[in-house]
All heavy atoms as an XYZ file, in Angstrom:
946
protein
N      22.636     62.532    220.780
C      21.352     63.112    220.414
C      20.284     61.917    220.327
O      20.553     60.946    219.738
C      21.461     63.739    219.024
C      20.313     64.576    218.554
S      20.642     65.497    217.113
C      19.698     64.579    215.890
N      19.149     62.236    220.774
C      18.018     61.274    220.715
C      17.342     61.329    219.439
O      17.747     62.051    218.515
N      16.353     60.554    219.276
C      15.501     60.546    218.079
C      14.066     60.894    218.542
O      13.514     60.221    219.473
C      15.570     59.098    217.492
C      14.781     58.923    216.135
C      15.335     59.842    215.068
C      14.903     57.546    215.697
N      13.547     61.936    217.932
C      12.202     62.500    218.288
C      11.176     61.478    218.054
O      11.303     60.531    217.281
C      11.915     63.800    217.633
C      12.822     64.883    218.145
O      13.309     64.816    219.335
O      13.049     65.801    217.431
N       9.856     61.657    218.600
C       8.815     60.832    218.486
C       8.426     60.677    216.894
O       8.478     61.640    216.174
C       7.544     61.354    219.138
C       7.518     61.304    220.671
C       6.334     62.051    221.232
C       7.641     59.908    221.162
N       8.129     59.459    216.517
C       7.864     59.040    215.156
C       7.147     57.703    215.156
O       7.051     57.071    216.090
C       9.143     59.020    214.421
C      10.014     57.876    214.816
N      10.945     58.008    215.903
C      10.284     56.714    214.253
C      11.582     56.921    216.008
N      11.162     56.003    215.075
N       6.782     57.319    213.932
C       6.315     55.871    213.558
C       7.157     55.513    212.427
O       7.798     56.318    211.691
C       4.910     55.851    213.213
C       3.978     56.157    214.405
C       4.490     56.631    212.050
N       7.351     54.187    212.328
C       8.175     53.630    211.282
C       7.242     52.902    210.218
O       7.664     51.808    209.698
C       9.122     52.617    211.828
C      10.288     53.270    212.701
O      10.818     54.299    212.155
O      10.515     52.831    213.725
N       6.157     53.507    209.982
C       5.206     52.912    209.060
C       4.343     54.068    208.462
O       3.869     54.875    209.171
C       4.302     51.910    209.641
C       3.428     51.247    208.671
C       2.630     50.077    209.405
O       3.101     49.381    210.251
N       1.319     50.013    209.028
N       4.309     54.134    207.102
C       3.623     55.255    206.505
C       2.140     54.820    206.332
O       1.808     53.916    205.637
C       4.219     55.427    205.084
C       3.735     56.532    204.261
O       2.443     56.929    204.449
N       4.546     57.127    203.435
N       1.257     55.539    206.991
C      -0.157     55.221    206.927
C      -0.741     55.333    205.528
O      -1.791     54.716    205.327
C      -0.808     56.154    207.912
C       0.100     57.354    208.051
C       1.478     56.776    207.856
N      -0.106     56.177    204.696
C      -0.656     56.247    203.306
C      -0.251     55.096    202.488
O      -0.942     54.832    201.526
C      -0.195     57.594    202.663
C      -0.745     58.819    203.379
O      -1.660     58.753    204.177
N      -0.150     60.000    203.134
N       0.777     54.470    202.771
C       1.332     53.269    202.030
C       0.894     51.971    202.589
O       0.452     51.064    201.922
C       2.833     53.349    201.897
C       3.410     52.208    201.067
C       3.350     54.676    201.176
N       0.984     51.909    203.947
C       0.634     50.687    204.675
C      -0.308     50.987    205.829
O       0.166     51.232    206.889
C       1.922     49.995    205.220
C       2.787     49.494    204.059
N       3.989     50.160    203.813
C       2.706     48.478    203.196
C       4.682     49.481    202.780
N       3.810     48.562    202.428
N      -1.461     51.101    205.651
C      -2.529     51.504    206.668
C      -2.762     50.463    207.723
O      -3.133     50.818    208.886
C      -3.730     51.801    205.957
C      -3.690     51.019    204.632
C      -2.274     50.960    204.385
N      -2.427     49.208    207.567
C      -2.655     48.179    208.475
C      -1.330     47.587    209.034
O      -0.218     47.947    208.577
C      -3.431     46.985    207.801
C      -4.765     47.451    207.168
O      -5.554     48.220    207.959
O      -5.096     47.177    205.948
N      -1.395     46.635    209.870
C      -0.178     46.069    210.530
C       0.790     45.509    209.501
O       0.442     44.860    208.445
C      -0.622     44.927    211.364
C       0.564     44.102    211.937
C       1.234     44.617    212.978
C       0.955     42.934    211.349
C       2.392     43.967    213.479
C       2.035     42.216    211.805
C       2.782     42.795    212.959
N       2.059     45.810    209.706
C       3.117     45.293    208.860
C       4.201     44.676    209.681
O       4.692     43.588    209.248
C       3.741     46.406    207.942
O       4.345     47.343    208.619
C       2.737     46.840    206.941
N       4.724     45.280    210.770
C       5.891     44.677    211.464
C       5.799     44.881    212.952
O       5.173     45.767    213.472
C       7.146     45.384    210.973
O       7.067     46.826    211.201
C       7.505     45.053    209.542
N       6.539     44.042    213.637
C       6.776     44.190    214.988
C       8.205     44.629    215.106
O       9.130     44.146    214.407
C       6.592     42.812    215.757
C       7.230     42.876    217.216
C       5.231     42.364    215.851
N       8.526     45.661    215.837
C       9.882     46.099    215.982
C      10.357     45.822    217.477
O       9.569     45.635    218.371
C       9.941     47.601    215.755
C       9.574     47.951    214.306
C       9.610     49.469    214.072
O       8.775     50.102    214.542
N      10.625     49.940    213.417
N      11.673     45.956    217.673
C      12.094     45.776    218.995
C      13.546     46.228    219.179
O      14.228     46.574    218.237
N      13.818     46.450    220.496
C      15.204     46.826    220.782
C      15.676     45.935    221.997
O      15.035     45.698    222.901
C      15.296     48.417    221.216
C      14.488     48.680    222.370
C      16.725     48.761    221.448
N      16.879     45.382    221.743
C      17.468     44.411    222.686
C      18.633     45.203    223.309
O      19.564     45.671    222.534
C      17.959     43.185    221.913
C      18.924     42.192    222.745
C      18.100     41.647    223.953
C      19.431     41.113    221.896
N      18.668     45.307    224.639
C      19.878     45.965    225.330
C      20.933     45.024    225.404
O      20.831     43.941    226.051
C      19.280     46.453    226.691
N      22.056     45.339    224.735
C      23.288     44.522    224.873
C      24.125     44.902    226.115
O      24.914     44.134    226.479
C      24.132     44.730    223.592
C      23.393     44.274    222.367
C      24.301     44.671    221.122
C      22.999     42.884    222.318
N      23.782     46.014    226.639
C      24.321     46.541    227.937
C      23.127     47.267    228.569
O      22.171     47.687    227.897
C      25.562     47.491    227.802
C      26.731     46.817    227.173
C      27.406     45.813    228.120
O      27.160     45.843    229.364
O      28.185     44.897    227.663
N      23.266     47.544    229.902
C      22.289     48.261    230.612
C      22.012     49.624    229.898
O      22.935     50.296    229.377
C      22.649     48.625    232.071
C      22.464     47.397    232.960
O      21.914     46.392    232.476
O      23.022     47.512    234.089
N      20.772     50.098    229.728
C      20.359     51.289    229.131
C      19.538     52.116    230.109
O      18.290     52.289    229.945
C      19.545     51.054    227.866
S      20.522     50.191    226.543
N      20.088     52.704    231.140
C      19.444     53.567    232.016
C      19.081     54.825    231.341
O      19.599     55.177    230.320
C      20.394     53.842    233.218
C      21.770     53.612    232.444
C      21.543     52.552    231.480
N      18.245     55.637    231.878
C      17.725     56.820    231.224
C      18.924     57.760    230.797
O      18.907     58.305    229.659
C      16.727     57.538    232.156
C      16.389     58.928    231.663
C      15.494     56.762    232.361
N      19.886     57.922    231.748
C      20.989     58.854    231.295
C      21.775     58.330    230.143
O      22.513     59.110    229.485
C      21.842     59.162    232.508
C      22.512     57.986    233.070
C      21.826     57.157    234.079
O      20.571     57.428    234.247
O      22.287     56.250    234.697
N      21.833     57.109    229.815
C      22.603     56.528    228.652
C      21.756     56.642    227.344
O      22.232     56.193    226.345
C      22.967     55.163    228.939
C      24.126     54.610    228.164
C      24.647     53.278    228.516
N      25.284     53.432    229.714
C      25.551     52.296    230.474
N      25.270     51.038    230.090
N      26.062     52.365    231.661
N      20.532     57.041    227.463
C      19.666     57.020    226.301
C      18.950     55.728    226.292
O      19.570     54.594    226.371
N      17.676     55.732    226.159
C      16.894     54.596    226.191
C      15.570     54.686    225.342
O      15.298     55.766    224.848
C      16.434     54.158    227.699
O      15.968     52.791    227.687
C      15.545     55.102    228.242
N      14.855     53.598    225.123
C      13.661     53.526    224.456
C      12.610     54.431    225.080
O      12.441     54.436    226.295
C      13.135     52.158    224.313
C      11.855     51.922    223.478
C      11.850     52.163    222.221
C      10.729     51.561    224.211
C      10.679     52.050    221.519
C       9.531     51.412    223.620
C       9.525     51.616    222.168
N      11.825     55.189    224.260
C      10.730     56.025    224.805
C       9.425     55.578    223.934
O       9.578     55.358    222.724
C      10.899     57.422    224.622
N       8.319     55.440    224.604
C       7.090     55.018    223.912
C       5.888     55.884    224.338
O       5.883     56.373    225.507
C       6.869     53.525    224.103
C       6.581     53.300    225.588
C       5.819     52.954    223.151
N       4.860     55.924    223.572
C       3.613     56.594    223.960
C       2.653     55.332    223.969
O       2.123     55.023    222.961
C       3.184     57.671    222.959
C       1.868     58.255    223.441
C       4.193     58.773    222.883
N       2.379     54.928    225.159
C       1.370     53.773    225.351
C      -0.048     54.162    224.734
O      -0.423     55.256    224.949
C       1.339     53.554    226.855
C       2.553     54.128    227.408
C       2.812     55.240    226.526
N      -0.609     53.266    223.889
C      -1.946     53.507    223.427
C      -1.965     54.361    222.214
O      -3.018     54.771    221.770
N      -0.797     54.696    221.684
C      -0.706     55.706    220.613
C      -1.119     55.156    219.195
O      -1.268     55.877    218.279
C       0.700     56.328    220.527
O       1.629     55.309    220.272
N      -1.299     53.810    219.195
C      -1.765     53.242    217.821
C      -3.097     53.955    217.394
O      -3.329     53.965    216.243
C      -1.863     51.731    217.904
C      -0.572     51.070    217.657
C      -0.669     49.627    217.346
N      -2.076     49.140    216.986
C      -2.467     47.989    217.450
N      -1.887     47.267    218.334
N      -3.787     47.709    217.069
N      -3.921     54.400    218.220
C      -5.188     55.019    217.920
C      -4.875     56.314    217.120
O      -5.811     56.824    216.377
C      -6.121     55.248    219.119
C      -5.619     56.419    219.959
N      -4.636     56.274    220.978
C      -5.983     57.747    219.957
C      -4.439     57.426    221.409
N      -5.207     58.337    220.947
N      -3.707     56.887    217.259
C      -3.354     58.079    216.493
C      -2.671     57.859    215.188
O      -2.265     58.859    214.506
C      -2.499     58.987    217.385
O      -3.168     59.358    218.599
N      -2.315     56.640    214.915
C      -1.505     56.284    213.792
C      -1.978     56.995    212.461
O      -1.169     57.584    211.731
C      -1.378     54.746    213.577
C      -0.663     54.334    212.251
C       0.658     54.638    212.041
C      -1.421     53.642    211.259
C       1.242     54.148    210.979
C      -0.797     53.301    210.115
C       0.529     53.535    209.935
N      -3.274     56.951    212.169
C      -3.746     57.431    210.801
C      -3.562     58.967    210.749
O      -3.405     59.533    209.732
C      -5.122     57.014    210.623
C      -5.299     55.550    210.335
C      -6.772     55.227    209.945
C      -6.994     53.694    209.924
N      -6.149     52.997    208.993
N      -3.506     59.567    211.947
C      -3.272     61.162    211.941
C      -1.851     61.462    211.458
O      -1.691     62.587    211.097
C      -3.493     61.554    213.420
C      -4.904     61.402    213.900
C      -5.060     61.954    215.316
C      -6.501     61.676    215.784
N      -6.642     62.125    217.200
N      -0.999     60.559    211.362
C       0.393     60.814    210.834
C       0.329     61.148    209.339
O       1.212     61.790    208.797
C       1.291     59.669    211.027
C       2.032     59.699    212.462
C       1.482     59.179    213.518
C       3.305     60.218    212.466
C       2.079     59.253    214.781
C       3.885     60.286    213.750
C       3.303     59.835    214.798
O       3.962     59.827    216.054
N      -0.846     60.859    208.641
C      -0.927     61.230    207.256
C      -0.752     62.704    207.008
O      -0.298     63.210    205.996
C      -2.336     60.843    206.789
O      -2.439     59.428    206.755
N      -1.198     63.563    208.028
C      -0.986     64.989    207.891
C       0.394     65.519    207.714
O       0.719     66.660    207.300
C      -1.692     65.699    208.981
C      -1.132     65.575    210.355
C      -1.788     66.086    211.581
O      -1.959     67.318    211.619
N      -2.327     65.262    212.406
N       1.399     64.644    208.116
C       2.907     65.018    208.166
C       3.514     64.569    206.906
O       4.806     64.829    206.816
C       3.485     64.532    209.401
C       2.780     64.912    210.677
C       2.479     63.837    211.608
C       2.481     66.254    210.954
C       1.701     64.228    212.688
C       1.835     66.542    212.136
C       1.480     65.621    212.992
N       2.929     63.919    206.070
C       3.540     63.155    204.944
C       3.429     64.100    203.734
O       2.384     64.563    203.287
C       2.835     61.841    204.623
C       3.087     60.843    205.825
C       3.489     61.167    203.342
C       2.347     59.653    205.770
N       4.588     64.372    203.140
C       4.638     65.227    201.924
C       4.082     64.504    200.656
O       4.318     63.215    200.692
C       6.135     65.658    201.705
C       6.846     66.271    202.798
C       6.211     67.643    203.269
C       6.953     68.331    204.311
N       6.479     68.126    205.672
N       3.521     65.120    199.825
C       3.000     64.505    198.537
C       4.118     63.704    197.857
O       5.315     64.135    197.744
C       2.624     65.670    197.653
C       2.293     66.786    198.612
C       3.270     66.507    199.764
N       3.881     62.482    197.565
C       4.679     61.590    196.820
C       5.674     60.740    197.721
O       6.402     59.839    197.285
N       5.735     61.077    199.033
C       6.657     60.319    199.911
C       6.093     58.869    200.123
O       4.997     58.720    200.460
C       6.773     61.039    201.296
C       7.610     60.314    202.220
C       9.029     60.347    202.106
C       7.070     59.707    203.346
C       9.789     59.755    203.062
C       7.951     59.158    204.291
C       9.214     59.066    204.127
O      10.102     58.486    205.015
N       6.956     57.885    199.812
C       6.616     56.557    200.031
C       7.463     55.780    201.194
O       7.304     54.666    201.255
C       6.588     55.766    198.751
C       7.994     55.745    198.114
C       5.569     56.298    197.844
C       8.171     54.845    196.880
N       8.342     56.633    201.731
C       9.162     55.988    202.777
C       8.291     55.570    203.974
O       7.155     55.951    204.070
N       8.889     54.946    204.933
C       8.210     54.464    206.096
C       8.423     55.317    207.348
O       7.517     55.385    208.222
C       8.656     52.983    206.459
C       8.235     52.022    205.350
C       6.756     51.828    205.117
O       5.940     52.142    206.089
O       6.335     51.374    204.038
N       9.561     55.920    207.508
C       9.708     56.842    208.639
C       8.961     58.104    208.542
O       9.040     58.846    207.693
C      11.297     57.195    208.873
C      11.595     58.088    209.879
C      11.844     57.488    211.153
C      11.731     59.425    209.742
C      12.129     58.277    212.302
C      12.045     60.209    210.891
C      12.263     59.637    212.164
N       8.045     58.362    209.580
C       7.225     59.572    209.584
C       7.413     60.231    210.948
O       6.880     59.673    211.967
C       5.777     59.229    209.311
C       4.917     60.419    209.311
C       5.552     58.338    208.022
N       8.125     61.402    211.045
C       8.315     62.026    212.253
C       7.028     62.732    212.741
O       6.253     63.247    211.864
C       9.391     63.012    211.952
C       9.369     63.311    210.471
C       8.803     61.919    209.888
N       6.829     62.933    213.989
C       5.827     63.693    214.558
C       6.206     65.141    214.480
O       7.180     65.636    214.996
C       5.491     63.305    215.995
C       4.308     63.902    216.716
C       3.024     63.588    215.983
C       4.287     63.396    218.204
N       5.342     65.965    213.736
C       5.757     67.367    213.639
C       4.960     68.179    214.681
O       4.003     67.724    215.247
C       5.449     67.789    212.164
C       6.338     67.056    211.095
C       6.146     67.521    209.754
O       5.364     68.496    209.460
O       6.730     66.902    208.830
N       5.311     69.475    214.701
C       4.703     70.472    215.636
C       3.144     70.586    215.316
O       2.746     70.872    214.206
C       5.349     71.767    215.414
C       4.825     72.779    216.493
O       4.397     72.344    217.596
O       4.851     74.044    216.247
N       2.386     70.121    216.312
C       0.911     70.082    216.111
C       0.240     69.898    217.520
O       0.939     69.570    218.389
C       0.603     68.907    215.127
O       0.925     67.691    215.704
N      -1.084     69.814    217.506
C      -1.828     69.523    218.628
C      -1.534     68.016    218.926
O      -1.494     67.636    220.272
C      -3.224     69.716    218.559
C      -3.620     71.222    218.489
O      -2.837     72.031    219.075
O      -4.688     71.492    217.910
N      -1.434     67.199    217.956
C      -1.084     65.815    218.216
C       0.240     65.618    218.849
O       0.368     64.827    219.827
C      -1.138     65.035    216.876
C      -0.801     63.516    216.943
C      -1.851     62.775    217.850
C      -0.763     62.850    215.657
N       1.199     66.336    218.513
C       2.547     66.268    219.061
C       2.452     66.712    220.581
O       3.038     66.014    221.508
C       3.495     67.231    218.446
C       4.944     67.127    218.991
C       5.838     68.254    218.472
O       5.481     69.369    218.438
N       6.970     67.779    218.092
N       1.725     67.674    220.913
C       1.532     68.047    222.277
C       0.886     66.986    223.169
O       1.322     66.677    224.241
C       0.791     69.435    222.357
C       1.473     70.644    221.919
C       0.706     71.861    221.903
C       1.297     72.911    221.155
N       0.548     73.693    220.197
N      -0.151     66.413    222.570
C      -0.861     65.250    223.342
C       0.103     64.100    223.549
O       0.118     63.628    224.600
C      -2.115     64.888    222.356
C      -2.789     63.663    222.960
C      -3.829     63.162    221.983
O      -4.203     63.779    221.082
O      -4.210     61.947    222.265
N       0.757     63.661    222.480
C       1.556     62.472    222.599
C       2.809     62.772    223.384
O       3.272     61.806    224.112
C       1.939     61.954    221.251
C       0.731     61.489    220.365
C       1.243     60.945    219.002
C      -0.040     60.423    221.083
N       3.384     63.902    223.355
C       4.599     64.279    224.181
C       4.230     64.155    225.628
O       5.016     63.741    226.474
C       5.187     65.557    223.851
C       6.151     65.636    222.808
C       6.496     67.150    222.408
C       7.413     64.922    223.120
N       3.009     64.562    226.012
C       2.529     64.525    227.373
C       2.358     63.222    227.934
O       2.425     62.931    229.064
C       1.358     65.333    227.617
O       0.241     64.616    227.037
N       2.367     62.216    227.006
C       2.141     60.769    227.425
C       3.362     59.909    227.204
O       3.291     58.663    227.619
C       0.985     60.195    226.602
C      -0.338     60.865    226.799
C      -1.369     60.412    225.847
O      -1.425     59.325    225.405
N      -2.332     61.316    225.476
N       4.396     60.549    226.705
C       5.594     59.697    226.486
C       6.268     59.106    227.760
O       6.244     59.937    228.808
C       6.680     60.591    225.776
C       7.887     59.937    225.473
C       8.884     60.941    224.709
C       9.727     61.701    225.718
N      10.862     62.392    225.015
N       6.705     57.938    227.761
C       7.308     57.294    228.859
C       8.644     56.706    228.441
O       8.765     56.080    227.440
C       6.453     56.112    229.417
C       5.058     56.605    229.940
C       4.249     55.426    230.478
O       4.717     54.406    230.695
N       2.927     55.722    230.675
N       9.677     56.888    229.327
C      10.950     56.277    229.057
C      11.019     54.917    229.665
O      10.416     54.642    230.704
C      12.071     57.170    229.703
C      12.198     58.612    229.212
C      13.256     59.322    229.956
C      12.479     58.477    227.683
N      11.619     53.992    228.952
C      11.582     52.624    229.270
C      13.101     52.158    229.493
O      13.760     51.709    228.524
C      11.037     51.695    228.249
C       9.532     52.164    227.848
C      10.941     50.215    228.717
C       8.595     52.210    229.002
N      13.710     52.326    230.635
C      15.099     51.918    230.921
C      15.180     50.427    230.721
O      14.268     49.699    231.173
C      15.418     52.365    232.342
C      14.281     53.215    232.810
C      13.128     52.965    231.857
N      16.191     49.908    230.087
C      16.395     48.495    229.816
C      17.665     47.955    230.544
O      18.662     48.568    230.565
C      16.469     48.243    228.348
C      15.234     48.622    227.547
C      15.497     48.556    226.029
C      14.080     47.673    227.824
N      17.555     46.769    230.989
C      18.688     46.146    231.637
C      19.300     45.164    230.567
O      18.609     44.802    229.563
C      18.199     45.165    232.851
C      17.447     45.937    233.922
C      18.358     46.597    234.801
N      19.238     45.601    235.488
C      20.143     45.980    236.336
N      20.352     47.198    236.689
N      20.872     45.045    236.958
N      20.556     44.890    230.650
C      21.280     44.049    229.678
C      20.460     42.793    229.464
O      19.975     42.168    230.425
C      22.698     43.788    230.247
C      23.422     42.867    229.322
C      24.830     42.686    229.966
C      25.618     41.757    228.933
N      27.031     41.570    229.502
N      20.292     42.418    228.183
C      19.703     41.192    227.747
C      18.183     41.274    227.772
O      17.517     40.283    227.489
C      20.180     39.932    228.409
C      21.600     39.685    228.293
O      22.120     39.971    227.231
N      22.336     39.159    229.243
N      17.623     42.452    228.050
C      16.149     42.628    228.010
C      15.766     43.170    226.697
O      16.506     43.890    226.050
C      15.740     43.605    229.184
S      15.838     42.799    230.792
N      14.498     42.889    226.312
C      13.986     43.282    225.001
C      12.601     43.922    225.205
O      11.825     43.433    226.065
C      13.955     42.175    224.049
C      13.549     42.627    222.488
C      13.001     41.039    224.409
C      13.722     41.533    221.468
N      12.372     44.980    224.355
C      11.047     45.457    224.331
C      10.686     45.517    222.855
O      11.419     45.791    221.931
C      10.952     47.039    224.976
C      11.885     47.887    224.202
C       9.545     47.518    225.079
N       9.263     45.125    222.637
C       8.807     45.120    221.330
C       7.591     45.967    221.214
O       6.930     46.215    222.188
C       8.520     43.578    220.864
O       7.520     43.194    221.710
C       9.714     42.778    220.972
N       7.254     46.406    219.903
C       6.103     47.218    219.653
C       5.701     47.066    218.238
O       6.419     46.725    217.440
C       6.461     48.687    220.036
C       7.530     49.310    219.201
C       7.242     50.118    217.930
C       8.897     49.240    219.410
N       8.558     50.452    217.585
C       9.549     49.988    218.382
C       9.712     48.665    220.384
C      10.900     50.067    218.318
C      11.009     48.824    220.268
C      11.575     49.595    219.239
N       4.402     47.408    218.013
C       3.829     47.445    216.645
C       4.420     48.721    215.925
O       4.546     49.809    216.585
C       2.355     47.548    216.905
C       1.550     47.582    215.480
O       1.940     48.403    214.646
O       0.622     46.877    215.447
N       4.833     48.591    214.750
C       5.429     49.824    214.006
C       4.605     50.989    213.796
O       4.967     52.025    213.507
C       6.029     49.366    212.617
O       5.024     48.749    211.827
N       3.249     50.799    214.216
C       2.325     51.889    214.177
C       2.316     52.750    215.510
O       1.621     53.763    215.660
C       0.943     51.390    213.788
C       0.855     50.752    212.440
C      -0.568     50.136    212.324
N      -0.672     48.923    213.149
C      -1.663     48.148    213.277
N      -2.748     48.359    212.652
N      -1.607     47.084    214.153
N       3.105     52.309    216.410
C       3.198     52.939    217.774
C       4.135     54.048    217.729
O       5.224     53.937    217.255
C       3.601     51.864    218.833
O       2.606     50.798    218.874
C       3.697     52.484    220.234
N       3.739     55.165    218.329
C       4.648     56.324    218.393
C       5.750     56.056    219.391
O       5.445     55.585    220.559
C       3.868     57.616    218.867
O       2.854     57.892    217.961
C       4.723     58.741    219.027
N       6.964     56.208    218.976
C       8.067     55.868    219.827
C       9.305     56.782    219.551
O       9.325     57.584    218.612
C       8.522     54.472    219.762
C       8.963     54.067    218.346
N       8.084     53.786    217.307
C      10.211     53.800    217.809
C       8.778     53.516    216.235
N      10.070     53.508    216.525
N      10.349     56.708    220.319
C      11.579     57.533    220.140
C      12.650     56.863    220.940
O      12.463     55.827    221.452
C      11.341     58.864    220.785
N      13.842     57.557    220.955
C      14.789     57.207    221.981
C      15.435     58.572    222.646
O      15.486     59.576    221.946
C      15.896     56.255    221.452
C      16.742     56.822    220.357
O      16.392     56.652    219.217
N      17.922     57.413    220.716
N      15.719     58.399    223.862
C      16.232     59.515    224.580
C      17.667     59.812    224.329
O      18.457     58.916    223.889
C      15.931     59.592    225.982
O      16.614     58.343    226.628
N      18.211     61.004    224.591
C      19.555     61.353    224.356
C      20.522     60.769    225.486
O      20.123     60.662    226.578
C      19.708     62.961    224.454
O      18.792     63.472    223.483
C      21.103     63.356    224.288
N      21.652     60.305    224.986
C      22.604     59.782    225.935
C      23.406     60.896    226.485
O      24.176     61.652    225.741
C      23.615     58.910    225.163
C      24.630     58.218    226.065
O      24.808     58.626    227.194
N      25.292     57.168    225.548
N      23.213     61.262    227.777
C      23.883     62.359    228.449
C      25.004     61.817    229.329
O      25.597     62.513    230.151
C      22.925     63.223    229.273
C      21.889     63.845    228.241
C      22.198     62.454    230.297
N      25.281     60.581    229.175
C      26.414     59.936    230.076
C      27.728     59.898    229.277
O      27.754     60.383    228.060
C      26.022     58.550    230.377
O      26.141     57.684    229.397
N      28.744     59.418    229.839
C      30.015     59.217    229.214
C      30.220     57.754    228.709
O      31.303     57.336    228.426
C      31.169     59.616    230.095
C      31.156     61.110    230.381
O      30.863     61.884    229.592
N      31.451     61.530    231.574
N      29.065     57.038    228.795
C      29.209     55.571    228.381
C      28.340     55.359    227.085
O      27.258     55.923    227.018
C      28.619     54.721    229.507
O      29.402     55.035    230.794
C      28.781     53.204    229.146
N      28.859     54.571    226.168
C      28.198     54.244    224.974
C      26.912     53.467    225.207
O      26.959     52.631    226.188
C      29.085     53.548    223.903
C      30.148     54.417    223.376
O      29.842     55.673    223.204
N      31.237     53.906    222.928
N      25.935     53.519    224.413
C      24.694     52.774    224.499
C      24.834     51.706    223.435
O      25.129     51.911    222.236
C      23.530     53.637    224.073
C      22.246     53.015    224.001
C      21.049     54.066    223.685
N      19.845     53.357    223.705
C      19.010     53.388    222.660
N      19.312     54.055    221.651
N      17.817     52.698    222.753
N      24.714     50.402    223.872
C      24.794     49.210    222.903
C      23.488     48.488    222.931
O      23.027     47.892    223.939
C      25.936     48.320    223.387
C      27.333     48.916    223.213
C      27.956     49.431    224.447
C      27.831     49.009    222.017
C      29.126     50.068    224.282
C      29.156     49.573    221.857
C      29.792     50.119    223.062
O      31.035     50.772    222.902
N      22.797     48.496    221.769
C      21.472     47.889    221.562
C      21.526     47.191    220.221
O      22.344     47.463    219.303
C      20.331     48.871    221.625
C      20.235     49.439    223.075
C      20.360     49.895    220.546
N      20.513     46.393    219.950
C      20.366     45.741    218.771
C      18.914     45.980    218.405
O      17.988     45.683    219.157
C      20.535     44.170    218.845
S      20.169     43.349    217.329
N      18.607     46.532    217.229
C      17.207     46.850    216.754
C      16.765     45.640    215.924
O      17.539     45.014    215.147
C      17.233     48.091    215.901
C      17.431     49.358    216.680
C      18.606     50.021    216.830
C      16.451     49.807    217.563
C      18.800     51.115    217.475
C      16.604     50.955    218.408
C      17.774     51.590    218.293
O      18.000     52.771    219.110
N      15.436     45.236    216.071
C      14.866     44.125    215.460
C      13.593     44.526    214.736
O      12.850     45.355    215.310
C      14.593     43.033    216.517
C      15.882     42.624    217.158
C      13.781     41.915    216.017
C      15.677     42.015    218.609
N      13.335     43.969    213.631
C      12.147     44.231    212.877
C      11.724     42.917    212.291
O      12.484     42.318    211.513
C      12.321     45.418    211.854
O      11.164     45.596    211.199
N      10.475     42.560    212.409
C      10.042     41.236    211.834
C       8.573     41.512    211.260
O       7.705     42.124    211.986
C      10.083     40.191    212.758
N       8.265     40.996    210.103
C       6.949     41.097    209.598
C       6.618     39.918    208.665
O       7.442     39.014    208.527
N       5.494     39.818    208.081
C       5.154     38.804    207.180
C       5.966     38.819    205.941
O       6.150     39.925    205.374
C       3.579     38.915    206.909
C       2.657     38.825    207.965
C       1.205     39.157    207.448
C       2.688     37.489    208.614
N       6.424     37.663    205.478
C       7.189     37.682    204.235
C       6.215     37.921    203.131
O       4.998     37.702    202.998
C       7.613     36.229    204.016
N       6.830     38.666    202.090
C       6.060     39.008    200.942
C       6.479     38.151    199.806
O       7.489     37.625    199.670
C       6.454     40.545    200.515
C       6.023     41.531    201.610
C       6.422     42.896    201.189
C       6.082     43.890    202.366
N       6.546     45.258    202.124
N       5.398     37.898    198.924
C       5.571     37.051    197.808
C       6.594     37.551    196.770
O       7.271     36.796    196.131
C       4.232     36.731    197.150
C       3.320     35.857    198.034
C       2.071     35.480    197.391
O       2.049     35.335    196.181
O       1.080     35.234    198.075
N       6.760     38.885    196.710
C       7.572     39.367    195.662
C       8.981     39.585    196.250
O       9.883     40.020    195.696
C       7.084     40.808    195.124
C       6.971     41.890    196.213
O       6.978     41.493    197.399
O       6.714     42.940    195.886
C-alpha cells in the first residue's frame, strides 16, 4: 500500500521552513516496486493545508483530503523512480507521497530528515 499525498509539517504550528527530508534508495526503486512521488512547485499550496487540520492537532503529518486542492495537486503528481544509492531531497512543506509496491520484490529505502538544532 502506498502513502497518499501529504506534507510532513503542520502549517499552524510551523509556518516557515523547518526540515529537509529525503529518501535514499538502498536497492532500485522502479515504479512497480513503489517509489517516491512529488508535486513540483507545491510549496505555494502549503498554507492551504490548514483547512485539513482538526482543532488542537499539533502533529506534523497532514494528509491532503478530498478537495479542489487535492484534484489540482493530484493532476501534477510525478513519480520519481530511484536507482540504488540515489537520493532525492525535498522541503517538508512540499506535497509528496509514495506509490504502491505492486511487484513481488521488497522496497528498501532509508528516510532522512534534517533541520536546524533547537536550543531546548
